[in-house]
C-alpha positions as CSV (number, residue, x, y, z in Angstrom):
1,X,-14.3,9.1,-1.7
2,X,-16.4,11.1,-4.1
3,X,-14.0,11.6,-7.0
4,X,-13.2,8.8,-9.3
5,X,-9.4,8.3,-9.2
6,X,-9.4,5.0,-11.2
7,X,-8.3,6.9,-14.5
8,X,-5.1,7.7,-12.7
9,X,-4.3,4.0,-12.4
10,X,-1.9,2.2,-14.7
11,X,0.6,-0.5,-13.9
12,X,3.4,1.7,-15.2
13,X,2.2,4.7,-13.1
14,X,2.1,2.5,-10.0
15,X,5.6,1.1,-10.6
16,X,6.9,4.6,-11.2
17,X,5.3,5.9,-7.9
18,X,6.7,2.9,-6.0
19,X,10.2,3.4,-7.4
20,X,10.2,7.1,-6.5
21,X,8.4,7.2,-3.2
22,X,8.6,3.7,-1.6
23,X,11.0,4.8,1.2
24,X,9.2,8.0,1.9
25,X,5.7,6.3,2.0
26,X,7.0,3.5,4.2
27,X,7.0,-0.2,4.5
28,X,3.4,-0.5,5.9
29,X,1.7,1.5,3.2
30,X,3.7,-0.1,0.4
31,X,2.9,-3.6,1.6
32,X,-0.8,-2.7,1.6
33,X,-0.5,-1.2,-1.9
34,X,1.1,-4.3,-3.2
35,X,-1.6,-6.5,-1.6
36,X,-4.2,-4.5,-3.5
37,X,-2.2,-4.7,-6.7
38,X,-1.9,-8.5,-6.5
39,X,-5.6,-8.8,-5.6
40,X,-6.4,-6.7,-8.7
41,X,-4.4,-9.1,-10.8
42,X,-6.0,-12.2,-9.4
43,X,-8.3,-13.8,-11.9
44,X,-10.9,-14.6,-9.2
45,X,-11.3,-11.0,-8.1
46,X,-14.8,-9.8,-9.1
47,X,-15.4,-6.6,-11.1
48,X,-16.8,-4.7,-8.1
49,X,-13.7,-5.4,-6.1
50,X,-11.4,-4.4,-9.0
51,X,-13.3,-1.1,-9.3
52,X,-12.7,-0.4,-5.6
53,X,-9.0,-1.3,-5.9
54,X,-8.5,0.8,-9.1
55,X,-10.0,3.8,-7.3
56,X,-7.7,3.3,-4.2
57,X,-4.6,2.7,-6.3
58,X,-5.5,5.6,-8.6
59,X,-5.8,7.9,-5.5
60,X,-2.3,6.7,-4.3
61,X,-0.8,7.4,-7.7
62,X,-2.6,10.8,-8.2
63,X,-0.4,13.8,-7.6
64,X,-3.6,15.7,-6.5
65,X,-5.1,14.4,-3.3
66,X,-6.3,15.7,0.1
67,X,-2.9,15.9,1.7
68,X,0.0,16.5,-0.7
69,X,2.4,13.6,-0.4
70,X,5.4,15.9,0.0
71,X,4.3,17.1,3.5
72,X,6.7,15.4,5.9
73,X,5.0,13.2,8.5
74,X,1.5,13.5,7.2
75,X,1.7,13.5,3.4
76,X,0.7,9.8,3.1
77,X,-1.9,9.7,5.9
78,X,-4.8,10.2,3.5
79,X,-3.4,7.6,1.1
80,X,-3.1,5.1,3.9
81,X,-6.8,5.7,4.9
82,X,-8.0,5.2,1.3
83,X,-5.8,2.0,0.9
84,X,-7.0,0.7,4.2
85,X,-10.7,1.2,3.3
86,X,-10.1,-0.6,0.0
87,X,-8.4,-3.5,1.9
88,X,-11.4,-3.8,4.2
89,X,-13.8,-3.7,1.2
90,X,-12.1,-6.5,-0.7
91,X,-10.7,-8.5,2.3
92,X,-12.5,-11.7,1.3
93,X,-10.6,-11.8,-1.9
94,X,-7.2,-11.4,-0.4
95,X,-5.6,-14.8,-0.2
96,X,-2.6,-15.9,1.9
97,X,-0.7,-16.3,-1.4
98,X,-1.3,-12.6,-2.3
99,X,-0.2,-11.5,1.1
100,X,3.0,-13.6,0.8
101,X,3.8,-12.2,-2.6
102,X,3.4,-8.6,-1.4
103,X,5.5,-9.4,1.7
104,X,8.3,-10.8,-0.5
105,X,8.3,-7.7,-2.7
106,X,8.5,-5.5,0.4
107,X,11.5,-7.5,1.7
108,X,13.2,-6.9,-1.6
109,X,12.5,-3.2,-1.4
110,X,13.2,-2.6,2.2
111,X,15.1,-5.6,3.5
112,X,14.1,-7.8,6.3
113,X,12.4,-6.0,9.2
114,X,14.6,-5.6,12.2
115,X,13.4,-5.6,15.8
116,X,15.5,-3.8,18.4
117,X,15.4,-5.4,21.8
118,X,15.8,-3.0,24.6
119,X,17.4,-4.6,27.7
120,X,16.3,-2.9,30.9
121,X,19.1,-1.7,33.1
122,X,18.1,-4.1,35.9
123,X,18.2,-7.1,33.6
124,X,21.8,-6.4,32.7
125,X,23.1,-6.5,36.3
């Protein structure tokens, strides 16, 4: 990532983006965004990690990125890559509490995840 996207970040901009596009972006991406958000807010997160998070969240918020978010099926692929890279970069500062907080918010946004169990035809007989 060569461009500095951190100026695009603000808590209000992030909340607005989540409110408008959470369902389109999907559960997986939103949970990762929220993990970064809570890591950013943690007092123990060092400045270098905050800078990486601000850049990634700024990229997510920015209306101008590599793949426009409105392209069905691929619009958030680049956002996911940037968010994943930031998660790897700051992984040692992500606590179980941060993960739990993000997961709780995702459940409030999307509901509990459901798993469909497919019963094979021969198992039904």
